[in-house]
VOBA-71723 format. One line per 3 residues: for each residue x, y, z of N, C-alpha, C, CB. Coordinates in steps of 0.001 Angstrom, whole numbers, plus 500000, padded with zeros to 6 digits. Glycine has a CB too. Example, Ala and Ser with C-alpha at 12.3 -4.5 7.8 and 13.67 -1.06 7.14 Angstrom:
2
513190:494310:507800:512300:495500:507800:513200:496700:507800:511308:495527:509046  512850:497750:507080:513670:498940:507140:512900:500030:507870:514084:499402:505725 .
//
This chain:
314
249317:949476:341959:249451:950536:341147:250962:951176:341747:248036:951554:341244  251821:951620:340909:253067:952208:341130:252738:953697:341502:254018:952049:339861  253075:954126:342750:253001:955509:343168:253817:956516:342379:253399:955587:344533 .
253341:957541:341752:253792:958527:340948:255095:959106:341711:252633:959586:340676  254991:959212:342918:256035:959841:343677:257218:958952:343728:255577:960186:345055  257337:957750:343254:258456:956915:343454:259443:957099:342235:257986:955431:343626 .
258829:958089:341268:259812:958477:340095:260098:959944:340345:259156:958242:338518  261471:960281:340551:261887:961590:340809:261563:962413:339474:263442:961613:341231  261677:963652:339649:261488:964695:338644:262619:964649:337704:261366:966079:339264 .
262311:964486:336393:263458:964452:335316:264266:965794:335020:262824:964016:333952  265231:965646:334788:266268:966887:334654:265882:967588:333386:267929:966417:334560  266188:968903:333634:266211:969599:332371:267557:969389:331554:265982:971087:332643 .
267682:969503:330237:268708:969086:329450:269460:970282:328702:268154:968100:328510  270848:970411:329038:271497:971742:328479:271857:971220:326926:273046:972311:329477  272139:972449:326024:272335:972367:324733:273386:971165:324407:272766:973722:324263 .
274429:971037:325077:275649:970185:325100:275007:968668:325411:276822:970750:326342  274433:968498:326411:273667:967260:326873:272864:966792:325634:272648:967579:328175  271924:967625:325204:271095:967079:324106:271882:966747:322924:270034:968022:323712 .
272896:967403:322422:273630:967185:321260:274336:965648:321657:274756:968539:320952  274884:965341:322752:275335:964275:322827:274197:962985:322988:276251:964459:323829  273117:963224:323551:272081:962264:323447:271656:962224:321988:270910:962596:324391 .
271582:963161:321311:271373:962938:319858:272426:962029:319031:271347:964295:319233  273491:962209:319306:274613:961307:318708:274696:959957:319201:275935:961875:318940  274108:959680:320448:274006:958184:321049:272779:957692:320343:273825:958071:322812 .
271826:958029:320161:270545:957472:319665:270640:957471:318018:269231:958414:320243  271573:958313:317455:271716:958376:316238:272674:957179:315676:272150:959691:315985  273377:956685:316602:274513:955692:316387:273744:954457:316271:275661:955624:317591 .
272476:954404:317103:271604:953125:317276:271059:952666:316004:270410:953348:318234  270951:953531:315007:270491:953071:313606:271529:953119:312704:269389:953873:313034  272754:952671:313087:273821:952613:312211:274548:953804:311503:273402:951867:311332 .
274802:954806:312327:275333:955898:311973:274620:956986:311342:276196:955588:311323  273400:956956:311414:272370:957875:310838:271393:957260:309969:272985:958923:310089  271496:956070:309523:270330:955404:308986:270207:955831:307407:268987:955829:309872 .
269359:955097:306771:269009:955200:305075:267806:954674:305061:269982:954357:303941  267596:954851:303611:266413:953978:303283:264996:954439:303909:266737:952531:303796  264267:953502:304452:262987:953758:305054:263105:954172:306614:262109:952474:304880 .
264332:954480:306967:264593:954672:308404:264277:953386:309073:263761:955842:309019  263580:953537:310470:263271:952419:311262:262266:951669:310652:262895:952762:312562  261569:951924:309799:260591:951002:309112:261448:949797:308675:259821:951723:307810 .
262754:949974:308192:263423:948559:307978:263472:947627:308820:264587:948594:307723  263146:948136:310197:263106:947057:311329:262016:945997:311163:262869:947740:312723  260876:946521:310433:259818:945750:310289:259924:944801:308939:258632:946666:310305 .
260622:943611:309401:260735:942524:308312:259549:941842:307839:261572:941492:308746  259589:941035:306839:258543:940200:306634:258210:939233:307620:258723:939608:305557  259324:938646:308104:259373:937702:309188:258442:938289:310714:261114:937480:309474 .
258978:939489:311044:258108:940085:312004:256600:940601:311583:258865:941200:312514  256301:940728:310467:254931:940961:310144:254282:939483:310346:254753:941609:308582  254691:938636:310039:254123:937198:310233:253991:937013:311610:255006:936041:309649 .
254913:937275:312336:254810:936940:313803:253798:938020:314417:256342:936993:314567  253663:939235:313926:252708:940084:314495:251141:939567:314116:253029:941575:313961  251080:938869:312899:249831:938271:312852:249375:937385:313740:249703:937751:311860 .
250241:936703:314333:249953:935678:315325:249380:936228:316597:251176:934916:315636  249481:937483:316719:248833:938370:317834:247320:938489:317854:249352:939784:317719  246611:938103:316648:245311:938043:316423:244786:936702:316992:245051:938235:314990 .
243863:936995:318159:243290:935925:318860:241859:936015:318906:243803:935838:320155  241346:937216:319244:239828:937262:319601:239142:937811:318287:239486:938297:320981  240157:938473:317339:239655:939100:316131:238891:940471:316452:238699:938084:315393 .
238944:941030:317711:238378:942142:318045:239242:943451:317411:238255:942107:319569  238655:944544:317028:239397:945549:316109:238972:946922:316731:238949:945419:314410  239736:947900:316828:239511:948939:317389:240465:950109:316824:239592:948659:318743 .
239931:951224:316367:240583:952429:315910:241447:953032:316896:239633:953393:315494  242806:953675:316569:243404:954510:317335:243262:955897:316963:244621:954168:317418  242533:956300:316125:242608:957609:315831:241230:958405:316127:243034:957699:314417 .
241352:959863:316449:240356:960578:317163:239752:960981:316028:240756:961677:318164  238329:961288:316191:237661:961905:314992:238035:963220:314465:236350:962013:315244  238116:963457:313095:238556:964728:312619:237766:965696:313091:238615:964828:311261 .
238409:966882:313696:237433:967818:314282:237426:969015:313311:237819:968256:315816  236233:969551:313035:236017:970815:312117:235694:972182:312885:234770:970524:311113  235706:972029:314183:235272:973135:315047:236690:973741:315791:234085:972533:316203 .
236895:975077:315463:237928:975867:315963:238013:975783:317713:237639:977390:315391  239195:975492:318151:239293:975642:319639:240474:975954:319970:238951:974553:320390  240930:975999:321281:242282:976483:321624:243416:975744:321253:242394:976640:322922 .
243139:974491:320881:244322:973506:320508:244108:973535:319086:244286:971903:321168  242974:973940:318348:242942:973792:317100:242418:974952:316126:242279:972717:316984  243369:975883:316087:242895:977274:315386:242832:977092:314125:243756:978485:315569 .
243187:976090:313361:243123:975747:311882:242263:974438:311764:244658:975524:311229  241064:974354:312108:240383:973051:312132:240276:972674:310554:238850:973142:312930  239948:971304:310631:239872:970754:309183:238477:971237:308810:240056:969019:309030 .
238550:971400:307283:237298:971994:306664:236673:970697:305986:237628:973301:305518  235183:970732:306075:234474:969782:305540:233228:970480:304965:234209:968714:306525  232900:970186:303801:231702:970989:303145:230915:969999:302036:232344:972453:302314 .
229779:969914:302141:229173:969153:300935:229163:969940:299553:227668:968776:301279  229513:969185:298693:229448:969850:297240:228433:969300:296206:230827:969705:296558  227674:968363:296778:226805:967703:295840:225363:967063:296501:227695:966550:295180 .
224468:967164:295982:223195:966400:296418:222808:966944:297918:223487:964657:296431  223016:968290:298020:222470:968855:299407:220952:969051:299576:223083:970242:299665  220716:968743:300556:219092:968842:301002:218464:970173:300444:218887:968870:302782 .
217537:970046:299651:216759:971287:298977:217311:971368:297779:216852:972707:299677  218154:970598:297119:218790:970877:295756:218610:969559:295053:220410:971344:295821  218127:968507:295555:218180:967347:294929:216933:967251:294096:218357:966259:295869 .
217000:966776:292882:215914:966598:292065:215321:965261:291924:216240:967025:290891  214635:964951:290933:214087:963463:291090:214767:962391:290455:212758:963337:290590  215763:962847:289642:216643:961711:289030:217828:961415:289840:217144:962064:287612 .
218975:960832:289191:220226:960363:289800:221119:961491:290150:220951:959425:288890  221295:961577:291406:222536:962470:291885:223331:961806:292659:222222:963674:292633  224454:962420:293118:225377:961839:294177:225957:962915:295271:226622:961157:293412 .
225665:962509:296465:226184:963322:297509:227733:963354:297582:225627:962846:298785  228307:964376:297379:229786:964657:297305:230234:965672:298382:230165:965214:295879  231625:965406:298923:232064:966469:299774:233395:966791:299569:231881:966186:301110 .
234002:967881:300299:235332:968154:300078:236011:968361:301472:235471:969364:299146  237273:967977:301691:237923:968215:302847:239344:968847:302817:237953:967038:303478  239739:969719:303710:240976:970111:303702:241452:970053:305330:241049:971540:302967 .
242725:969920:305581:243472:970032:306822:244748:970410:306863:243477:968988:307423  244934:970999:308031:246298:971263:308384:246695:970227:309172:246524:972518:309043  247616:969239:308547:248017:967943:308812:248714:967800:310225:248913:967507:307706 .
249516:968956:310499:250360:968860:311780:249929:969708:312927:251770:969232:311495  248593:969676:313031:247900:970354:314132:248049:969877:315501:246579:970348:313884  247112:970269:316463:247287:969678:317938:245953:969008:318188:247617:970878:319169 .
245209:968590:317217:243767:968025:317523:243870:966486:316943:242428:969006:316684  244203:966628:315567:243764:965428:314720:244814:964514:314708:243391:965763:313277  244590:963214:314645:245455:962201:314622:246363:962071:313237:244640:961010:314887 .
247439:962242:313465:248294:962278:312048:249567:961600:312285:248647:963834:311479  250235:961153:311167:251569:960562:310847:252609:961715:310602:251464:959607:309543  254025:961693:311118:254964:962614:310790:255854:961740:309799:255715:963237:312094 .
256061:962252:308661:257012:961691:307708:258420:961981:308273:256814:962310:306241  259421:961363:307677:260893:961723:308171:261613:963015:307409:261871:960369:307908  260555:963526:306484:261018:964977:306185:260421:965969:307012:260732:965383:304795 .
259838:965458:307987:259171:966685:308588:259961:967413:309680:257839:966289:309186  261048:966876:310104:261964:967577:311019:263133:967919:310481:262254:966879:312125  263416:969172:310538:264709:969860:310132:265487:970137:311491:264412:971308:309270 .
266698:969614:311437:267433:969932:312819:269041:970560:312311:267580:968261:313907  269473:971586:312589:270597:972062:312233:270938:971922:310696:271507:971473:313048  269982:972282:310022:269999:972313:308574:270078:971161:307840:270952:973011:308162 .
269600:969890:308335:269661:968762:307688:268238:968123:308035:270934:967943:308092  267913:966855:307290:266905:965848:307440:267428:964821:307978:266278:965469:306324  266887:963793:308366:267339:962581:308769:268458:961915:307994:266287:961786:308802 .
269220:961381:308437:270401:960766:307762:271328:961747:307080:269940:959783:306742  271329:963090:307393:272155:964079:306809:271502:964517:305501:273582:963552:306597  270136:964191:305164:269826:964473:303911:269697:966048:303720:268601:963723:303566 .
269922:966632:302570:269762:967986:302541:268282:968383:302518:270483:968517:301406  268127:969490:302692:266805:970217:302885:266637:970880:301289:266895:971520:304297  267348:970782:300273:267141:971204:299017:265814:970910:298461:268092:970698:298242 .
265554:969576:298855:264438:968831:298168:263090:969327:298804:264610:967185:298342  263135:970166:299667:261823:970698:300228:261460:971888:299619:261850:970940:301674  260388:971998:298937:260157:973088:297913:258510:973518:298167:260499:972458:296206 .
257987:974135:297654:256498:974673:297824:255810:973358:296971:256162:976498:297025  256182:972588:296273:255627:971620:295486:255600:970430:296592:256496:971344:294071  256185:970263:297580:256492:969191:298478:257803:968844:298903:256042:968160:298001 .
258095:967551:299257:259311:967057:299675:259732:965847:298622:259176:966580:301218  260816:966249:298099:261327:965236:296962:261931:963966:297803:262629:965998:295884  262428:964025:299059:262864:962866:299511:262270:962736:300919:264350:962792:299441 .
262277:961467:301492:261734:960949:303122:260305:961589:303167:262820:961653:304658  259466:961717:302125:258131:961890:302347:257475:960837:302789:257548:962298:301348  256197:960963:303036:255061:960149:303793:255116:958747:302574:253188:961228:303928 .
255715:959264:301268:255437:957922:300491:256224:956930:300964:255673:957975:299018  257239:956918:301669:258004:955831:302269:257141:954736:303206:259115:956525:303138  256093:955340:303475:255170:954284:304174:253763:954218:303299:254841:954763:305874 .
253980:954350:301978:252756:954307:301171:252261:952909:301032:252982:954905:299805  252861:951870:301230:252523:950412:301492:251892:950265:302747:253716:949511:301469  251894:951055:303496:251092:950693:304886:252290:950310:306083:249932:949163:304597 .
252006:950642:307055:252835:949913:308135:252069:948877:309045:253455:950981:309081  252644:947888:309017:252045:946636:309589:252992:946087:310508:251681:945584:308535  252469:945863:311795:253512:945126:312852:252683:944672:313984:254760:946153:313472 .
253503:944450:315024:253227:944302:316388:253001:945339:317015:254071:943736:317011  251907:945904:317590:251669:947186:318288:251831:946742:319880:250076:947868:317884  252405:947642:320739:252183:947552:322132:251988:948852:322716:253248:946881:322786 .
250996:948746:323520:250534:949869:324373:251033:950009:325755:249167:949810:324475  251784:950835:326011:252264:951110:327517:251332:952420:328065:254101:951530:327560  250743:951917:329006:249574:952850:329706:250272:953573:331059:248092:951784:330244 .
250700:954880:330859:251404:955485:332004:250358:955917:333027:252296:956714:331555  249218:956447:332910:248188:956894:333670:247882:955733:334534:247029:957392:332858  247611:954407:334030:247331:953156:334566:248404:952775:335538:247182:952159:333500 .
249694:952874:335270:250707:952783:336082:250702:953494:337292:251687:953062:335470  250296:954845:337270:250142:955641:338310:248886:955543:339104:250305:956836:337881  247860:954822:338601:246489:954836:339278:245730:956380:338990:246732:954539:341043 .
246060:956967:337997:245387:958280:337684:244789:958086:336217:246485:959598:337766  243757:959039:335945:243105:958886:334701:243985:959317:333515:241841:959654:334721  244760:960418:333878:245695:960958:332787:246929:961642:333515:244896:962076:331790 .
247924:961868:332759:249044:962810:333195:248670:964222:333147:250267:962647:332342  249114:965217:333996:248750:966552:333700:249694:967115:332668:248738:967388:334945  249250:968358:332106:250157:968913:331154:251609:969376:331881:249396:970167:330446 .
252499:968980:330967:253880:969319:331512:254606:968234:332166:253798:970394:332484  253842:967102:332528:254553:966067:333226:255285:965268:332054:253529:965126:334146  256397:964792:332369:257245:963970:331489:257553:962458:331665:258419:964565:331495 .
257441:961768:330752:257563:960387:331063:259079:959656:330675:256367:959696:330283  259814:959193:331719:260967:958824:331387:261124:957234:330986:261758:959236:332451  262406:956625:330722:262680:955586:330443:262271:954540:331509:263872:955665:330124 .
262513:954926:332726:262210:954110:334007:260822:953790:334097:262593:954839:335289  259799:954957:333896:258370:954594:333718:258095:953672:332476:257538:955892:333578  258659:953938:331354:258188:952890:330299:258606:951566:330662:258731:953168:328885 .
259853:951264:331494:260151:949701:331901:259160:949414:332636:261458:949331:332687  258835:950291:333838:257882:949881:334958:256477:949643:334198:257763:951117:336210  256195:950286:333405:254643:949910:332790:254695:948676:332117:254027:950991:331676 .
255806:948327:331372:256054:946917:330879:255952:945934:331955:257417:946773:330243  256570:946146:333083:256570:945099:334017:255123:945014:334730:257741:945338:335046  254362:946195:334899:253068:946089:335399:252137:945450:334493:252593:947328:335749 .
252277:945472:333364:251326:945055:332267:251736:943698:331742:251304:946105:331075  252854:943250:331992:253373:941762:331510:253817:941757:330105:252210:940619:331613  254325:942958:329551:254609:942906:328159:255913:943254:328017:253779:943723:327348 .
256510:942998:326937:258053:943738:326751:258193:944222:325047:259536:942379:327191  258513:945431:325123:258767:945922:323657:260053:945291:323183:258890:947570:323542  259964:945039:321631:260721:944148:321146:261219:944949:319774:259944:942746:321001 .
262170:944544:319172:262623:945059:318063:261592:944906:316770:263925:944427:317863  261481:946236:316083:260536:946235:315034:259070:946273:315494:260769:945064:314211  258792:946667:316721:257485:946889:317376:256955:948342:317067:257623:946667:318954 .
255627:948548:317113:255163:949927:316960:254779:950381:318218:254056:950090:316007  255399:951086:318900:255258:951348:320460:254074:952766:320507:257100:951803:321256  253058:952315:321490:252226:953531:321615:252272:953834:322933:250817:953415:321154 .
252145:954852:323475:252417:955485:324903:251205:956303:325336:253746:956479:324903  250515:955801:326089:249379:956643:326582:249520:957450:327727:248327:955887:326847  249326:958739:327673:249552:959698:328571:248127:960338:329078:250501:960709:327927 .
246987:959726:328469:245826:960323:328652:245233:961504:328305:245734:960322:329537  246094:962375:327149:245844:963609:326823:244317:963508:326140:247037:964175:325895  243856:962464:325454:242744:962587:324982:241412:962554:325781:242784:961790:324165 .
241663:961659:326826:240619:961607:328008:240456:962820:328918:240977:960480:328930  241655:963361:328920:241603:964776:329915:240828:965809:329048:243306:965497:330341  241081:965744:327627:240382:966737:326776:238950:966414:326621:241009:966831:325417 .
238710:965372:326556:237092:964870:326406:236560:965331:327744:236812:963027:326189  236934:965035:328841:236491:965307:330192:236534:966714:330686:237247:964539:331062  237647:967364:330429:237869:968782:331039:237690:969835:330063:239273:968955:331628 .
237720:969430:328448:237642:970565:327603:239104:970704:326982:237150:971883:328432  239226:971433:325728:240324:971570:324913:241189:972661:325631:239904:971929:323433  242362:972832:325595:243383:973789:326048:244441:974081:325274:243899:973434:327141 .
245041:974870:325490:246312:975394:324523:247328:974296:324848:247004:977098:324922  247239:973125:323738:248123:972161:324007:249557:972531:323460:247600:970907:323458  249607:973532:322724:250881:973895:322038:251869:974506:323323:250555:975120:320708 .
251141:974955:324353:251812:975461:325399:251961:974527:326916:251097:976756:325582  251323:973637:326841:251153:972593:327938:250525:971562:327539:250493:972999:329057  251454:970344:327706:250743:968951:327568:251959:968000:328123:250209:968541:325808 .
251494:966663:328345:252223:965626:328852:252851:965142:327630:251416:964594:329628  254139:964300:327865:254836:963658:326751:255921:963020:327289:255260:964560:325680  256769:962563:326509:258041:961803:326800:259191:962781:327195:258482:960941:325518 .
260108:962412:328122:261252:963059:328381:262163:962657:327344:261739:962815:329701  262935:963605:326856:263987:963301:325719:264880:961943:325894:265033:964562:325654  265279:961832:327446:266121:960652:327565:265308:959229:327349:266793:960701:329008 .
263988:959217:327301:263204:958171:327149:263347:957606:325848:261940:958489:327421  264036:958218:324820:264180:957973:323536:265289:956979:323460:264395:959194:322774  266132:956943:324610:267113:955866:324718:266502:954386:324961:268060:956232:325879 .
265476:954517:325526:264684:953153:325588:264298:952751:324293:263399:953207:326445  263729:953551:323479:263376:953447:322115:264498:952633:321235:263162:954900:321579  265798:953388:321426:266910:952935:320698:267438:951574:321153:267953:953932:320779 .
267279:951234:322491:267781:950228:323052:266906:948939:322489:267786:950475:324567  265532:949129:322478:264676:948135:322083:264464:948136:320582:263435:948271:322793  264960:948838:319939:264902:949058:318420:263508:949137:317830:265629:947926:317700 .
262761:950237:318433:261289:950315:318097:261326:950930:316639:260379:951283:319224  260390:950507:315838:260196:950927:314522:259042:952181:314437:259769:949614:313679  258192:952410:315325:257293:953410:315269:256899:953771:316545:256240:953100:314506 .
256666:955137:316668:256304:955606:318100:255047:956404:317775:257533:956558:318915  254069:956110:318721:252852:957015:318792:252434:957336:320040:251743:956489:318164  251588:958241:320339:251043:958803:321610:249661:959683:321141:252287:959818:322411 .
249078:959443:322473:247557:960413:322401:247800:961824:322533:246427:960093:323677  249202:962226:322819:249621:963538:322736:250395:963797:321569:250320:963895:323848  251304:964640:321533:252340:965108:320643:253636:964182:320830:252656:966659:320948 .
253687:963376:321669:254975:962665:322086:255919:963497:322680:255644:962028:320986  255892:964806:322367:256710:965729:323289:256061:966507:324319:257389:966672:322535  256519:966603:325430:255950:967456:326533:256258:968938:326236:256561:967039:327966 .
255158:969782:326668:255333:971151:326648:254975:971750:327934:254593:971731:325596  255689:972927:328547:256776:973335:327753:258159:972708:327814:256922:974585:327994  259035:972740:326863:260116:971977:326585:261164:972112:327779:260673:972393:325230 .
261800:971385:328115:262657:971381:329412:264372:971416:328742:262242:969730:330490  264277:971219:327397:265713:971093:326756:265985:972478:326257:265828:969957:325483  267351:972868:326421:267711:974313:326061:268016:974498:324548:268986:974780:326891 .
267075:975423:324113:267072:975570:322788:266474:974898:321853:267993:975557:322488  265670:973587:322282:264996:972772:321326:263525:972710:321818:265677:971330:321192  262632:973310:321074:261092:973031:321464:260662:971590:321395:260110:973812:320501 .
261135:970809:320486:260506:969564:320253:261599:968593:320451:259834:969456:318865  262166:968476:321457:263502:967397:321511:263191:966057:321178:264178:967259:322960  261968:965448:321562:261694:964083:321132:261362:963927:319714:260630:963536:321895 .
260768:964888:319105:260560:965050:317500:262067:964879:316813:259852:966726:317081  262939:965758:317344:264221:965878:316690:265010:964497:316996:265027:967223:317239  264914:963856:318113:265799:962468:318419:265016:961407:317482:265778:961910:320278 .
263802:961343:317583:263040:960331:317105:263076:960384:315552:261657:960427:317676  262700:961328:314833:262624:961394:313359:263769:961958:312922:261494:962128:312826  264646:963062:313460:265854:963275:312724:266989:962366:312957:266287:964538:312961 .
267179:961819:314330:268263:961118:314644:268081:959633:314436:268620:961424:315946  266815:959207:314662:266512:957621:314439:265806:957208:313282:265704:957057:315516  265039:958277:312742:264162:957877:311421:262963:957024:311905:265080:956940:310252 .
262315:957466:313124:261160:956798:313312:260056:957760:312704:260969:956429:314827  259131:957054:312131:257655:957798:311934:257106:958046:313154:256557:956974:311138  256388:959062:313476:255739:959383:314566:254438:959463:314399:256155:960411:315063 .
253331:959108:315339:252008:959289:315157:251599:960224:316481:251238:957822:315014  251027:961393:316223:250695:962283:317099:249017:962455:317126:251487:963546:316744  248617:962633:318468:247301:962801:318963:246289:961763:318514:246845:964093:318593 .
246763:960698:318762:245780:959303:318741:244950:959345:319917:246626:957805:318793  244114:958408:319849:243279:958001:321217:243314:956588:321619:241755:958310:321082  243588:956307:322737:243714:954817:323250:242417:954544:324207:245236:954577:324170 .
241417:955448:324414:240310:955171:325244:239332:953950:324785:239545:956444:325334  239705:953617:323573:238734:952239:323214:239610:951124:323270:237987:952210:321646  240836:951298:323027:241824:950072:322988:242132:949806:324494:243301:950392:322086 .
242472:950636:325262:242881:950408:326670:241948:949257:327219:242746:951797:327570  240684:949665:327288:239812:948674:327974:239722:947335:327454:238529:949135:328017  239909:947193:326217:240005:945769:325413:241202:944991:325979:240247:945973:323702 .
242337:945772:326016:243599:945114:326549:243294:944787:328100:244972:946152:326371  242726:945607:328614:242469:945196:330088:241702:943791:330091:241532:946381:330896  240594:943760:329493:239582:942747:329255:240340:941418:328811:238520:943257:328130 .
241107:941456:327697:241950:940484:327248:243395:940277:328005:242131:940794:325868  243731:941187:328938:244801:940816:329861:246146:940745:328993:244457:939380:330609  246154:941401:327942:247476:941599:327102:247536:942901:326505:247627:940578:325952 .
248752:943302:326024:248750:944664:325656:249752:944650:324379:249225:945662:326934  249815:943638:323661:250178:943706:322275:249135:943104:321393:251471:943042:322050  249321:943606:320135:248121:943355:319099:248738:943371:317653:246884:944587:319214 .
248114:943160:316766:248450:943350:315314:247891:944815:315059:247732:942141:314277  248805:945750:314538:248412:946942:314270:248587:947320:312665:249149:947808:315194  247692:948058:312094:247720:948304:310749:247746:949847:310593:246535:947628:310049 .
248524:950352:309946:248473:951732:309795:248526:952312:308211:249637:952254:310627  247989:952913:307769:247664:953121:306226:247503:954519:306075:246327:952367:305676  248717:955479:305899:248652:956733:305532:248129:956922:304125:249886:957284:305709 .
247617:958044:303771:247166:958302:302443:248217:958226:301506:246542:959549:302335  248304:957932:300232:249222:958154:299329:249509:959467:298613:248990:957339:298540  250364:960229:299519:250433:961639:299097:251920:961532:298895:249862:962855:300194 .
252350:961675:297569:253888:961382:297283:254871:962267:297644:254144:961225:295965  254589:963556:297928:255319:964610:298406:255026:965250:299685:255284:965488:297534  254296:964730:300771:253891:965146:301763:254840:964968:302951:252757:964649:301872 .
254552:965845:303913:255529:965826:305043:254768:964930:306239:255918:967483:305558  253373:964503:305798:252641:963889:306911:251411:963512:306235:252404:964831:308188  250455:962889:306945:249077:962315:306559:248390:962111:307840:249140:960916:305714 .
246844:962667:307458:246020:961796:308431:245984:960483:308475:244851:962011:308347  245728:959655:309530:245629:958542:309734:244720:957838:310668:246586:958345:309894  244427:956639:310457:243561:955843:311091:244073:954398:311584:242488:955734:310218 .
244881:954448:312537:245691:953225:312709:244463:952283:313375:247196:953477:313767  244562:950848:313012:243515:949825:313484:244296:948806:314278:242693:949095:312236  244108:948610:315642:244463:947226:316349:243596:946166:316335:244686:947367:317677 .
244172:945155:316170:243366:943780:315999:243762:943009:317097:243651:942939:314629  243046:942673:317861:243385:941848:319145:242815:940230:318715:242469:942594:320701 .
//
């Protein structure tokens, strides 16, 4: 295992440094990108190649169970109530059990996908798209409908706590590009163009073992400069078992720098608050860290995101 002390503390970014970084990664997608953003990298040929990743046929969900209990990281929990065939009201004839769900999609507990209309920075959306289409009725452009046919590709899991020989990273710790590359080397895998990259920081395991905390104020995540790794490798999707962004932010004036760089600059759909505690052991057992991955957001034509249940097939 690599000693965590081998990686120096990552620097804070000033406002000018961040703007320069934003411009560098923006140029990596052709001057701002268009269409479906980085999903354009998942060509039919790459989907066919991803299907060849299936060897054992073992499948596992990357989603956390939807939570309906209020907590320090979940002040607006999902709602679930039965609306039909409730015990005590069922008669002797035909009836149907029915229920109703509601959710704050972009919370800090439930697994969800961020659409390209989710991040507004300096008055625009991805590709310089105007915010005029964001109304009380939804998003007219760059909504989650761009992923309405599903996202299917080669998934790669980079396990950063495994790299350091620890169960999880502590809140506030940031993962740099050097650590992503070191995790590749330690796991014998390489992230390539069109891949769906998943970065484990151990957020879900820490939460399960120690209990929830105010994740909005303190959580492990990527350092903004790690996004250059994603740009160099032409990653199509980024997901984490945390928020992808660390908290507190160390970037001047930007609370969620990774979201700004990934979504606004590069057109990457993000997946937040996944769980890899079922996947990682399977990868260890099969001694490989790549797999076919299927992500199917709900078909919400004007939404800024969606609850999601990604499935890895090994």
